[in-house]
N, C-alpha and C positions, 0 to 999 in steps of 0.2 A: 595586499601586494603581494607577489613571492619576492623572495631575495633576489636583489638587484643592485643597481648602481650603488645602493646605499644599505642594501639589506646583506650584508656579507662582508666577507674581507676584501672582495675585488670592487672595483669600480663598475658598477653595472648598471644599466639603465632601467630594469624593468620597474623597481621601487619608484623611482622619482616619477615615471609614467602613469604607474597604477596609482599611486598615493598621490600624487601632484599632477597629472595630465594633465604619475607620483610616484607624477612626481611622485577633398572631397576630390579622386583625379579625374573623374568620368567626366568628358565634355558637358553633359547635362546638368552637373552639379556645381559646375564651377560658378562663381557670383561674379557679376562686373564691379568695376571699381565706381560706378555709379551708386550714389546713395540714395536711397527710397525710404518713405515712412515705414516701411515695413521691415526695416535693418534694423539690427543692433549689434553691438560688438563690445568685446573687453579684452585687455591684455593684462598678463600678470607678469610679473620677475620672479623668477625662481633663484631663493637664496638659499646659501647652507654654509656654515663656517664664516659669516661673515664676508662671504663673497657672493656677488650675483653671477649665477652661473648660466643665464640663459633666460629664454621667455617661453611662455605658452599665449597663443592667440586664439580667441574664439569669435566665429562671425556669423550669423545666420541672417536668413531672408525668409520671412511668410510667404507662401503663394495659396490663399485661400486656406484648405486644411493641410497644405503641406509646408514642412519647415527644411530648408535646405541649408546646409551646417557645414561650416569648414573650420578645422583645428590644424594647427600648426606650431610644432613644438621645434625649437633648436637649443642645444644644450652644448657646453665646453666646460671642462674641469679642468683648469691650469694649476697647478703647483711650481712656483719658482719658474715659472715661464715656461714647464713641460707640461704639454697635454696628455693629462691621464685617462681622459673619457670625451667623447662626443658622441651625439647623438640628435638625430631629428626625426621629425613622423609628420607626415602630410595625410591627413585624413578628413574624408568627405563622408558625410551621413545624408540620408534623406527619409524625414520621418513623415508620416501621415496620419492623422487623427490619433497622436501619442504612440503610434507602432512604428518600429525601425521597417522601412521598406528596403531599404539597400545601403552597405556603408563598403566604401573602398579605403584602403590605407596603404601608404609606403614608408617604410622606416628602416633606418640605417643607425646601428649601433657599433661605435669604431668603423671596421670597414666590413661588419656583418651585415646585409640587406634582408629583409623580410618584406612579403606584400599579403594583406589580407583582402578577401572577399566575402561579403555576407549579403544575403539577398531573403527575402520572403518567400516561402514555399508552402502553398496552403497555410496551415494554422500554425507553421513553425518558421524557425530561421536556419538557413543552410549556411555554416560557416566553414571556410576552405583556409585554414591558417596553420602558420608552423608549429603552432600548440596544439591545436584541435582541430578537427576535420569531422563534421557530423552535424545532427540536428539539434535544437533547443527550442525551448518555448519561445513563441512570439512576443512575450511580455518581457522580455529581458530588456534591459538598460545597459548603457557602455561606459566606458571609465572617462567622458567629456564631462559630467559633472555640472554642465551647464543649467539644470534647473532642479531645484528640492522634490520635484514629483519623483525623481529617480530613488531616493531615500526610500521610498515604498515599496520599490522592487527587491526582492530577494536575490534575482540573478542579474550578473552584471558581463557584458562581453570586454574582454581586455582588447582594445583597439590596436594593440601592437600585434599580436600575435593568435588572437582569437580563442584564447583559452577563456571557458567560463568559469565567472567568480561565482562562491557564495558570499554574499554580503548581509549584515543585520546591523543596523545604524540605530542607535538610541541618542535621544536628545540630553543633551550635557549642560544645561542652563546657557545663559548670554556670557558674552564677554567683548571688550573692546578689541577691535584688531586694528592694526596699521593699514592704510590704504594712500594713495596719493593724493585725496583730499583732506587726509588727517584721520584721526582715529572714528571708527564707527562701532556701533552695537549691531553684534550678529549672535544669531543661535549657533550654537556648536552641536555637531553629530559626530558620535564616535561608532566606528564600525569595530565589531567583535568576530567579523568573519574572515574572508581570506587576504585582505588588505589591512595592513597596521596604519589608518588613515583616521583622521580627523578634517571634515569639511564645516564651512562657514557659510551661512546664507543670511543675507537681510531680511527684514519683516515682507517684503514683496517676492520672497523665494528664491531671490538672483544670488547665483554664488559668488564669494567675494574673499574669499581666501581657503588657504590648505594648509594642514602641518602633518609633519609625520617625522620618526624617529629614523635618522642615517648615521650608523656607526657612533650610536651615542651621543648624538648631537641634533638639535631639531631642524629640518629643511623646512621652509615655508614658500609658499605661494602668496604674493602680494599682489593686490590690484593696482595696475599704473595707470590705466585709461580705461576709459567704459563709454559707451554711446548708447542710450535708449535702455528698455528693459528686456533683454533676452527671454525673461520667464513670463513676461507680458505675451510675447509673441507664440511662445509656447502654448501659452492658455488659448490664446485663440483659435488653435488649429484642433483643439480638442473637439469631440461630438457633446453635441447640448443635449 
């Protein structure tokens, strides 16, 4: 992630979102409230300095070879009752056979609002965002983290502002991490690229946590709720 909420002297959201997603609003991408066998979800609590400062929710639905994804982030940092920082993100992604087809997001950091639009164009992705406008490889991932398959891709899209990020994740052993159901064993992946970020995935390839340094202290995303396996649905959309 680049300097942001926590990567500098100012409370700034970029770090939290990129490293903690670090940390869908087109009508065709909105999911109904009805639960299907093809749906999965998880909720993370975002913690910093012994405070719970917000949550990040991921919800997906599979439709044959397509995966429709909703990511909603809401953060508020208060110290002595004073709001120093607020952030919200509403991100909608459409994937087909492992390739991003469309992404729309709306974000607000304090009073500043941003919009992002990404769509597939021939063999590339066309991006229109506040930090980047142009085309990149169609094989890019996003800072949504929901499948361990993203670790194999060297180019990610910042879902807040569209900036392409060069990443290089390496396995760093296993750790016991806290979740709503107790400690779980997870494989740790550490990035040496644009984001100062560690991601944790379980044996099934599902994302179950994140950690990143923020102003000299560790910020974490802790799994608070889950329903079904997002990675299982992702794998079912891939070409055979």
